[in-house]
Structure formats: structure tokens, C-alpha cells
PDB file with one MODEL, atoms N, CA, C and O in Angstrom:
MODEL        1
ATOM      1  N   MET A   1     -20.873  23.349 130.307  1.00  0.00           N
ATOM      2  CA  MET A   1     -21.058  22.220 129.414  1.00  0.00           C
ATOM      3  C   MET A   1     -22.391  22.345 128.667  1.00  0.00           C
ATOM      4  O   MET A   1     -22.438  22.143 127.453  1.00  0.00           O
ATOM      5  N   LEU A   2     -23.449  22.670 129.368  1.00  0.00           N
ATOM      6  CA  LEU A   2     -24.760  22.826 128.746  1.00  0.00           C
ATOM      7  C   LEU A   2     -24.739  23.967 127.733  1.00  0.00           C
ATOM      8  O   LEU A   2     -25.355  23.873 126.671  1.00  0.00           O
ATOM      9  N   PHE A   3     -24.030  25.042 128.064  1.00  0.00           N
ATOM     10  CA  PHE A   3     -23.934  26.179 127.155  1.00  0.00           C
ATOM     11  C   PHE A   3     -23.264  25.748 125.840  1.00  0.00           C
ATOM     12  O   PHE A   3     -23.713  26.132 124.760  1.00  0.00           O
ATOM     13  N   LYS A   4     -22.204  24.960 125.933  1.00  0.00           N
ATOM     14  CA  LYS A   4     -21.503  24.496 124.734  1.00  0.00           C
ATOM     15  C   LYS A   4     -22.422  23.637 123.865  1.00  0.00           C
ATOM     16  O   LYS A   4     -22.388  23.735 122.638  1.00  0.00           O
ATOM     17  N   LEU A   5     -23.230  22.811 124.489  1.00  0.00           N
ATOM     18  CA  LEU A   5     -24.166  21.974 123.736  1.00  0.00           C
ATOM     19  C   LEU A   5     -25.225  22.814 123.034  1.00  0.00           C
ATOM     20  O   LEU A   5     -25.589  22.536 121.891  1.00  0.00           O
ATOM     21  N   VAL A   6     -25.712  23.831 123.716  1.00  0.00           N
ATOM     22  CA  VAL A   6     -26.724  24.708 123.125  1.00  0.00           C
ATOM     23  C   VAL A   6     -26.125  25.475 121.944  1.00  0.00           C
ATOM     24  O   VAL A   6     -26.756  25.595 120.893  1.00  0.00           O
ATOM     25  N   VAL A   7     -24.913  25.991 122.118  1.00  0.00           N
ATOM     26  CA  VAL A   7     -24.255  26.732 121.041  1.00  0.00           C
ATOM     27  C   VAL A   7     -23.983  25.795 119.862  1.00  0.00           C
ATOM     28  O   VAL A   7     -24.217  26.162 118.710  1.00  0.00           O
ATOM     29  N   PHE A   8     -23.493  24.595 120.145  1.00  0.00           N
ATOM     30  CA  PHE A   8     -23.239  23.629 119.088  1.00  0.00           C
ATOM     31  C   PHE A   8     -24.533  23.270 118.368  1.00  0.00           C
ATOM     32  O   PHE A   8     -24.563  23.204 117.139  1.00  0.00           O
ATOM     33  N   GLY A   9     -25.587  23.041 119.118  1.00  0.00           N
ATOM     34  CA  GLY A   9     -26.878  22.699 118.520  1.00  0.00           C
ATOM     35  C   GLY A   9     -27.414  23.811 117.637  1.00  0.00           C
ATOM     36  O   GLY A   9     -27.920  23.554 116.545  1.00  0.00           O
ATOM     37  N   ALA A  10     -27.304  25.045 118.106  1.00  0.00           N
ATOM     38  CA  ALA A  10     -27.772  26.184 117.311  1.00  0.00           C
ATOM     39  C   ALA A  10     -26.944  26.325 116.034  1.00  0.00           C
ATOM     40  O   ALA A  10     -27.492  26.581 114.962  1.00  0.00           O
ATOM     41  N   GLY A  11     -25.634  26.157 116.148  1.00  0.00           N
ATOM     42  CA  GLY A  11     -24.769  26.233 114.981  1.00  0.00           C
ATOM     43  C   GLY A  11     -25.070  25.128 113.984  1.00  0.00           C
ATOM     44  O   GLY A  11     -25.063  25.343 112.772  1.00  0.00           O
ATOM     45  N   TYR A  12     -25.331  23.956 114.509  1.00  0.00           N
ATOM     46  CA  TYR A  12     -25.655  22.814 113.640  1.00  0.00           C
ATOM     47  C   TYR A  12     -26.953  23.064 112.870  1.00  0.00           C
ATOM     48  O   TYR A  12     -27.024  22.828 111.664  1.00  0.00           O
ATOM     49  N   VAL A  13     -27.969  23.541 113.574  1.00  0.00           N
ATOM     50  CA  VAL A  13     -29.268  23.798 112.933  1.00  0.00           C
ATOM     51  C   VAL A  13     -29.143  24.896 111.891  1.00  0.00           C
ATOM     52  O   VAL A  13     -29.652  24.757 110.779  1.00  0.00           O
ATOM     53  N   LEU A  14     -28.469  25.990 112.240  1.00  0.00           N
ATOM     54  CA  LEU A  14     -28.314  27.093 111.290  1.00  0.00           C
ATOM     55  C   LEU A  14     -27.450  26.678 110.100  1.00  0.00           C
ATOM     56  O   LEU A  14     -27.741  27.053 108.964  1.00  0.00           O
ATOM     57  N   GLY A  15     -26.401  25.914 110.348  1.00  0.00           N
ATOM     58  CA  GLY A  15     -25.547  25.432 109.267  1.00  0.00           C
ATOM     59  C   GLY A  15     -26.277  24.465 108.357  1.00  0.00           C
ATOM     60  O   GLY A  15     -26.094  24.487 107.140  1.00  0.00           O
ATOM     61  N   SER A  16     -27.100  23.621 108.942  1.00  0.00           N
ATOM     62  CA  SER A  16     -27.868  22.675 108.140  1.00  0.00           C
ATOM     63  C   SER A  16     -28.858  23.401 107.239  1.00  0.00           C
ATOM     64  O   SER A  16     -29.045  23.038 106.078  1.00  0.00           O
ATOM     65  N   LYS A  17     -29.480  24.422 107.787  1.00  0.00           N
ATOM     66  CA  LYS A  17     -30.446  25.197 106.998  1.00  0.00           C
ATOM     67  C   LYS A  17     -29.731  25.904 105.854  1.00  0.00           C
ATOM     68  O   LYS A  17     -30.213  25.895 104.721  1.00  0.00           O
ATOM     69  N   ALA A  18     -28.592  26.512 106.139  1.00  0.00           N
ATOM     70  CA  ALA A  18     -27.834  27.201 105.094  1.00  0.00           C
ATOM     71  C   ALA A  18     -27.341  26.210 104.048  1.00  0.00           C
ATOM     72  O   ALA A  18     -27.357  26.510 102.854  1.00  0.00           O
ATOM     73  N   GLY A  19     -26.905  25.035 104.485  1.00  0.00           N
ATOM     74  CA  GLY A  19     -26.443  24.011 103.555  1.00  0.00           C
ATOM     75  C   GLY A  19     -27.558  23.525 102.651  1.00  0.00           C
ATOM     76  O   GLY A  19     -27.347  23.304 101.459  1.00  0.00           O
ATOM     77  N   ARG A  20     -28.724  23.361 103.205  1.00  0.00           N
ATOM     78  CA  ARG A  20     -29.871  22.903 102.413  1.00  0.00           C
ATOM     79  C   ARG A  20     -30.279  23.955 101.385  1.00  0.00           C
ATOM     80  O   ARG A  20     -30.624  23.624 100.251  1.00  0.00           O
ATOM     81  N   GLU A  21     -30.238  25.216 101.788  1.00  0.00           N
ATOM     82  CA  GLU A  21     -30.581  26.290 100.862  1.00  0.00           C
ATOM     83  C   GLU A  21     -29.580  26.337  99.706  1.00  0.00           C
ATOM     84  O   GLU A  21     -29.973  26.522  98.555  1.00  0.00           O
ATOM     85  N   ARG A  22     -28.300  26.173 100.005  1.00  0.00           N
ATOM     86  CA  ARG A  22     -27.278  26.170  98.955  1.00  0.00           C
ATOM     87  C   ARG A  22     -27.453  24.953  98.055  1.00  0.00           C
ATOM     88  O   ARG A  22     -27.299  25.062  96.839  1.00  0.00           O
ATOM     89  N   TYR A  23     -27.771  23.797  98.632  1.00  0.00           N
ATOM     90  CA  TYR A  23     -28.021  22.597  97.837  1.00  0.00           C
ATOM     91  C   TYR A  23     -29.184  22.840  96.867  1.00  0.00           C
ATOM     92  O   TYR A  23     -29.110  22.468  95.696  1.00  0.00           O
ATOM     93  N   ASN A  24     -30.238  23.456  97.356  1.00  0.00           N
ATOM     94  CA  ASN A  24     -31.390  23.751  96.494  1.00  0.00           C
ATOM     95  C   ASN A  24     -31.003  24.707  95.366  1.00  0.00           C
ATOM     96  O   ASN A  24     -31.485  24.563  94.242  1.00  0.00           O
ATOM     97  N   GLN A  25     -30.135  25.685  95.655  1.00  0.00           N
ATOM     98  CA  GLN A  25     -29.672  26.602  94.619  1.00  0.00           C
ATOM     99  C   GLN A  25     -28.892  25.843  93.544  1.00  0.00           C
ATOM    100  O   GLN A  25     -29.124  26.038  92.351  1.00  0.00           O
ATOM    101  N   ILE A  26     -27.972  24.982  93.968  1.00  0.00           N
ATOM    102  CA  ILE A  26     -27.157  24.222  93.022  1.00  0.00           C
ATOM    103  C   ILE A  26     -28.033  23.281  92.200  1.00  0.00           C
ATOM    104  O   ILE A  26     -27.838  23.150  90.992  1.00  0.00           O
ATOM    105  N   ALA A  27     -28.993  22.628  92.845  1.00  0.00           N
ATOM    106  CA  ALA A  27     -29.895  21.717  92.130  1.00  0.00           C
ATOM    107  C   ALA A  27     -30.722  22.475  91.091  1.00  0.00           C
ATOM    108  O   ALA A  27     -30.937  21.973  89.987  1.00  0.00           O
ATOM    109  N   ALA A  28     -31.180  23.666  91.432  1.00  0.00           N
ATOM    110  CA  ALA A  28     -31.967  24.465  90.487  1.00  0.00           C
ATOM    111  C   ALA A  28     -31.116  24.882  89.291  1.00  0.00           C
ATOM    112  O   ALA A  28     -31.593  24.870  88.156  1.00  0.00           O
ATOM    113  N   ILE A  29     -29.865  25.249  89.535  1.00  0.00           N
ATOM    114  CA  ILE A  29     -28.961  25.632  88.447  1.00  0.00           C
ATOM    115  C   ILE A  29     -28.705  24.432  87.535  1.00  0.00           C
ATOM    116  O   ILE A  29     -28.707  24.568  86.311  1.00  0.00           O
ATOM    117  N   ALA A  30     -28.487  23.258  88.131  1.00  0.00           N
ATOM    118  CA  ALA A  30     -28.233  22.046  87.342  1.00  0.00           C
ATOM    119  C   ALA A  30     -29.453  21.674  86.506  1.00  0.00           C
ATOM    120  O   ALA A  30     -29.308  21.276  85.350  1.00  0.00           O
ATOM    121  N   GLN A  31     -30.638  21.796  87.066  1.00  0.00           N
ATOM    122  CA  GLN A  31     -31.853  21.485  86.310  1.00  0.00           C
ATOM    123  C   GLN A  31     -32.049  22.467  85.162  1.00  0.00           C
ATOM    124  O   GLN A  31     -32.461  22.073  84.071  1.00  0.00           O
ATOM    125  N   LYS A  32     -31.756  23.741  85.402  1.00  0.00           N
ATOM    126  CA  LYS A  32     -31.882  24.747  84.351  1.00  0.00           C
ATOM    127  C   LYS A  32     -30.893  24.456  83.223  1.00  0.00           C
ATOM    128  O   LYS A  32     -31.245  24.553  82.047  1.00  0.00           O
ATOM    129  N   ALA A  33     -29.661  24.101  83.576  1.00  0.00           N
ATOM    130  CA  ALA A  33     -28.658  23.780  82.559  1.00  0.00           C
ATOM    131  C   ALA A  33     -29.074  22.551  81.764  1.00  0.00           C
ATOM    132  O   ALA A  33     -28.894  22.518  80.547  1.00  0.00           O
ATOM    133  N   ALA A  34     -29.629  21.538  82.431  1.00  0.00           N
ATOM    134  CA  ALA A  34     -30.072  20.334  81.730  1.00  0.00           C
ATOM    135  C   ALA A  34     -31.212  20.652  80.762  1.00  0.00           C
ATOM    136  O   ALA A  34     -31.253  20.117  79.653  1.00  0.00           O
ATOM    137  N   ARG A  35     -32.127  21.512  81.174  1.00  0.00           N
ATOM    138  CA  ARG A  35     -33.219  21.912  80.280  1.00  0.00           C
ATOM    139  C   ARG A  35     -32.688  22.655  79.065  1.00  0.00           C
ATOM    140  O   ARG A  35     -33.162  22.443  77.950  1.00  0.00           O
ATOM    141  N   GLN A  36     -31.704  23.527  79.274  1.00  0.00           N
ATOM    142  CA  GLN A  36     -31.131  24.264  78.155  1.00  0.00           C
ATOM    143  C   GLN A  36     -30.417  23.326  77.193  1.00  0.00           C
ATOM    144  O   GLN A  36     -30.517  23.490  75.977  1.00  0.00           O
ATOM    145  N   LEU A  37     -29.696  22.342  77.730  1.00  0.00           N
ATOM    146  CA  LEU A  37     -29.015  21.383  76.869  1.00  0.00           C
ATOM    147  C   LEU A  37     -30.021  20.541  76.099  1.00  0.00           C
ATOM    148  O   LEU A  37     -29.816  20.236  74.924  1.00  0.00           O
ATOM    149  N   ASP A  38     -31.118  20.162  76.769  1.00  0.00           N
ATOM    150  CA  ASP A  38     -32.164  19.407  76.085  1.00  0.00           C
ATOM    151  C   ASP A  38     -32.760  20.217  74.936  1.00  0.00           C
ATOM    152  O   ASP A  38     -32.997  19.689  73.850  1.00  0.00           O
ATOM    153  N   SER A  39     -32.997  21.488  75.184  1.00  0.00           N
ATOM    154  CA  SER A  39     -33.614  22.315  74.148  1.00  0.00           C
ATOM    155  C   SER A  39     -32.683  22.518  72.964  1.00  0.00           C
ATOM    156  O   SER A  39     -33.140  22.752  71.846  1.00  0.00           O
ATOM    157  N   ARG A  40     -31.385  22.431  73.200  1.00  0.00           N
ATOM    158  CA  ARG A  40     -30.416  22.576  72.108  1.00  0.00           C
ATOM    159  C   ARG A  40     -30.053  21.233  71.482  1.00  0.00           C
ATOM    160  O   ARG A  40     -29.365  21.194  70.461  1.00  0.00           O
ATOM    161  N   GLY A  41     -30.506  20.135  72.081  1.00  0.00           N
ATOM    162  CA  GLY A  41     -30.219  18.814  71.550  1.00  0.00           C
ATOM    163  C   GLY A  41     -28.827  18.314  71.871  1.00  0.00           C
ATOM    164  O   GLY A  41     -28.385  17.322  71.292  1.00  0.00           O
ATOM    165  N   VAL A  42     -28.126  18.973  72.778  1.00  0.00           N
ATOM    166  CA  VAL A  42     -26.753  18.608  73.100  1.00  0.00           C
ATOM    167  C   VAL A  42     -26.702  17.482  74.114  1.00  0.00           C
ATOM    168  O   VAL A  42     -25.817  16.629  74.042  1.00  0.00           O
ATOM    169  N   ARG A  43     -27.604  17.463  75.028  1.00  0.00           N
ATOM    170  CA  ARG A  43     -27.542  16.525  76.146  1.00  0.00           C
ATOM    171  C   ARG A  43     -27.596  15.075  75.686  1.00  0.00           C
ATOM    172  O   ARG A  43     -26.884  14.235  76.237  1.00  0.00           O
ATOM    173  N   ASN A  44     -28.409  14.763  74.703  1.00  0.00           N
ATOM    174  CA  ASN A  44     -28.570  13.384  74.257  1.00  0.00           C
ATOM    175  C   ASN A  44     -27.646  13.027  73.098  1.00  0.00           C
ATOM    176  O   ASN A  44     -27.771  11.947  72.520  1.00  0.00           O
ATOM    177  N   GLN A  45     -26.741  13.900  72.761  1.00  0.00           N
ATOM    178  CA  GLN A  45     -25.856  13.673  71.625  1.00  0.00           C
ATOM    179  C   GLN A  45     -25.017  12.417  71.813  1.00  0.00           C
ATOM    180  O   GLN A  45     -24.804  11.671  70.857  1.00  0.00           O
ATOM    181  N   TYR A  46     -24.540  12.170  73.028  1.00  0.00           N
ATOM    182  CA  TYR A  46     -23.696  11.014  73.287  1.00  0.00           C
ATOM    183  C   TYR A  46     -24.403   9.972  74.143  1.00  0.00           C
ATOM    184  O   TYR A  46     -23.735   9.145  74.764  1.00  0.00           O
ATOM    185  N   ALA A  47     -25.701   9.985  74.195  1.00  0.00           N
ATOM    186  CA  ALA A  47     -26.450   9.049  75.030  1.00  0.00           C
ATOM    187  C   ALA A  47     -26.272   7.625  74.520  1.00  0.00           C
ATOM    188  O   ALA A  47     -26.157   7.386  73.318  1.00  0.00           O
ATOM    189  N   GLY A  48     -26.252   6.694  75.454  1.00  0.00           N
ATOM    190  CA  GLY A  48     -26.191   5.289  75.090  1.00  0.00           C
ATOM    191  C   GLY A  48     -24.791   4.744  74.959  1.00  0.00           C
ATOM    192  O   GLY A  48     -24.625   3.592  74.558  1.00  0.00           O
ATOM    193  N   GLY A  49     -23.795   5.508  75.274  1.00  0.00           N
ATOM    194  CA  GLY A  49     -22.435   5.012  75.172  1.00  0.00           C
ATOM    195  C   GLY A  49     -21.514   5.794  76.072  1.00  0.00           C
ATOM    196  O   GLY A  49     -21.928   6.714  76.776  1.00  0.00           O
ATOM    197  N   ASN A  50     -20.273   5.416  76.034  1.00  0.00           N
ATOM    198  CA  ASN A  50     -19.266   6.127  76.796  1.00  0.00           C
ATOM    199  C   ASN A  50     -19.015   7.454  76.105  1.00  0.00           C
ATOM    200  O   ASN A  50     -18.506   7.478  74.984  1.00  0.00           O
ATOM    201  N   SER A  51     -19.357   8.542  76.740  1.00  0.00           N
ATOM    202  CA  SER A  51     -19.280   9.836  76.073  1.00  0.00           C
ATOM    203  C   SER A  51     -17.848  10.207  75.718  1.00  0.00           C
ATOM    204  O   SER A  51     -17.627  10.867  74.703  1.00  0.00           O
ATOM    205  N   LEU A  52     -16.866   9.803  76.524  1.00  0.00           N
ATOM    206  CA  LEU A  52     -15.486  10.142  76.216  1.00  0.00           C
ATOM    207  C   LEU A  52     -15.014   9.405  74.973  1.00  0.00           C
ATOM    208  O   LEU A  52     -14.389  10.001  74.096  1.00  0.00           O
ATOM    209  N   SER A  53     -15.311   8.110  74.893  1.00  0.00           N
ATOM    210  CA  SER A  53     -14.886   7.379  73.702  1.00  0.00           C
ATOM    211  C   SER A  53     -15.664   7.842  72.470  1.00  0.00           C
ATOM    212  O   SER A  53     -15.108   7.873  71.372  1.00  0.00           O
ATOM    213  N   SER A  54     -16.928   8.199  72.629  1.00  0.00           N
ATOM    214  CA  SER A  54     -17.696   8.743  71.520  1.00  0.00           C
ATOM    215  C   SER A  54     -17.097  10.061  71.061  1.00  0.00           C
ATOM    216  O   SER A  54     -17.003  10.330  69.864  1.00  0.00           O
ATOM    217  N   PHE A  55     -16.693  10.877  72.019  1.00  0.00           N
ATOM    218  CA  PHE A  55     -16.072  12.157  71.691  1.00  0.00           C
ATOM    219  C   PHE A  55     -14.771  11.940  70.936  1.00  0.00           C
ATOM    220  O   PHE A  55     -14.496  12.621  69.948  1.00  0.00           O
ATOM    221  N   ARG A  56     -13.969  10.982  71.407  1.00  0.00           N
ATOM    222  CA  ARG A  56     -12.691  10.709  70.739  1.00  0.00           C
ATOM    223  C   ARG A  56     -12.899  10.213  69.311  1.00  0.00           C
ATOM    224  O   ARG A  56     -12.209  10.651  68.390  1.00  0.00           O
ATOM    225  N   SER A  57     -13.842   9.309  69.132  1.00  0.00           N
ATOM    226  CA  SER A  57     -14.066   8.800  67.775  1.00  0.00           C
ATOM    227  C   SER A  57     -14.600   9.893  66.865  1.00  0.00           C
ATOM    228  O   SER A  57     -14.238   9.949  65.689  1.00  0.00           O
ATOM    229  N   ASN A  58     -15.446  10.753  67.383  1.00  0.00           N
ATOM    230  CA  ASN A  58     -15.946  11.875  66.581  1.00  0.00           C
ATOM    231  C   ASN A  58     -14.832  12.864  66.269  1.00  0.00           C
ATOM    232  O   ASN A  58     -14.799  13.439  65.182  1.00  0.00           O
ATOM    233  N   ALA A  59     -13.923  13.064  67.210  1.00  0.00           N
ATOM    234  CA  ALA A  59     -12.813  13.986  66.992  1.00  0.00           C
ATOM    235  C   ALA A  59     -11.886  13.440  65.916  1.00  0.00           C
ATOM    236  O   ALA A  59     -11.372  14.204  65.099  1.00  0.00           O
ATOM    237  N   ARG A  60     -11.667  12.136  65.905  1.00  0.00           N
ATOM    238  CA  ARG A  60     -10.803  11.524  64.883  1.00  0.00           C
ATOM    239  C   ARG A  60     -11.407  11.663  63.496  1.00  0.00           C
ATOM    240  O   ARG A  60     -10.706  11.971  62.533  1.00  0.00           O
ATOM    241  N   THR A  61     -12.713  11.436  63.398  1.00  0.00           N
ATOM    242  CA  THR A  61     -13.352  11.479  62.085  1.00  0.00           C
ATOM    243  C   THR A  61     -13.501  12.903  61.567  1.00  0.00           C
ATOM    244  O   THR A  61     -13.601  13.115  60.358  1.00  0.00           O
ATOM    245  N   SER A  62     -13.515  13.875  62.466  1.00  0.00           N
ATOM    246  CA  SER A  62     -13.673  15.259  62.009  1.00  0.00           C
ATOM    247  C   SER A  62     -12.330  15.955  61.825  1.00  0.00           C
ATOM    248  O   SER A  62     -12.289  17.126  61.449  1.00  0.00           O
ATOM    249  N   GLY A  63     -11.222  15.244  62.088  1.00  0.00           N
ATOM    250  CA  GLY A  63      -9.905  15.806  61.857  1.00  0.00           C
ATOM    251  C   GLY A  63      -9.350  16.617  63.016  1.00  0.00           C
ATOM    252  O   GLY A  63      -8.285  17.218  62.881  1.00  0.00           O
ATOM    253  N   GLN A  64     -10.029  16.652  64.135  1.00  0.00           N
ATOM    254  CA  GLN A  64      -9.532  17.375  65.296  1.00  0.00           C
ATOM    255  C   GLN A  64      -8.548  16.498  66.039  1.00  0.00           C
ATOM    256  O   GLN A  64      -8.537  15.279  65.873  1.00  0.00           O
ATOM    257  N   SER A  65      -7.722  17.127  66.859  1.00  0.00           N
ATOM    258  CA  SER A  65      -6.731  16.377  67.621  1.00  0.00           C
ATOM    259  C   SER A  65      -7.415  15.522  68.679  1.00  0.00           C
ATOM    260  O   SER A  65      -8.496  15.851  69.168  1.00  0.00           O
ATOM    261  N   GLN A  66      -6.757  14.417  69.019  1.00  0.00           N
ATOM    262  CA  GLN A  66      -7.308  13.477  69.998  1.00  0.00           C
ATOM    263  C   GLN A  66      -7.137  14.029  71.397  1.00  0.00           C
ATOM    264  O   GLN A  66      -6.126  14.666  71.696  1.00  0.00           O
ATOM    265  N   VAL A  67      -8.114  13.792  72.257  1.00  0.00           N
ATOM    266  CA  VAL A  67      -8.078  14.269  73.644  1.00  0.00           C
ATOM    267  C   VAL A  67      -7.448  13.224  74.503  1.00  0.00           C
ATOM    268  O   VAL A  67      -7.315  13.417  75.712  1.00  0.00           O
TER     269      VAL A  67
ENDMDL
END
């Protein structure tokens, strides 16, 4: 019984560490993408409203098919 607890505890600690490292990787990728969108001016294009409805209204006015 004690052995199972030790193995479970070790697995939990190692899994938590690996999960945290992966979370940090994903967060860094998301921050990099947000910075790139900011630099291109895309991120704030639909700010202040429902982006889907803004997209639809822009698509209608530009002659593209509705989503």
C-alpha cells in the first residue's frame, strides 16, 4: 500500500511538472501570436463589439458570402 502511494505521488509530481512546462510553452506561443497580431493591427480590428457579427456585416458590405 505504501509503495502504491509513493509511486502515485511521484507520478503526480512529475506529471504536474510536465503539465506546467507545457502550459508555459502554450502561453508563450499565445503571447507571441498576440504581439504579432498587434504589430499588424489585426487584433484590435474588431475590438469593442461582437467580432462574429462585425465580421458578418463586413462580409456583406464587401460582397463576400455570409458565414
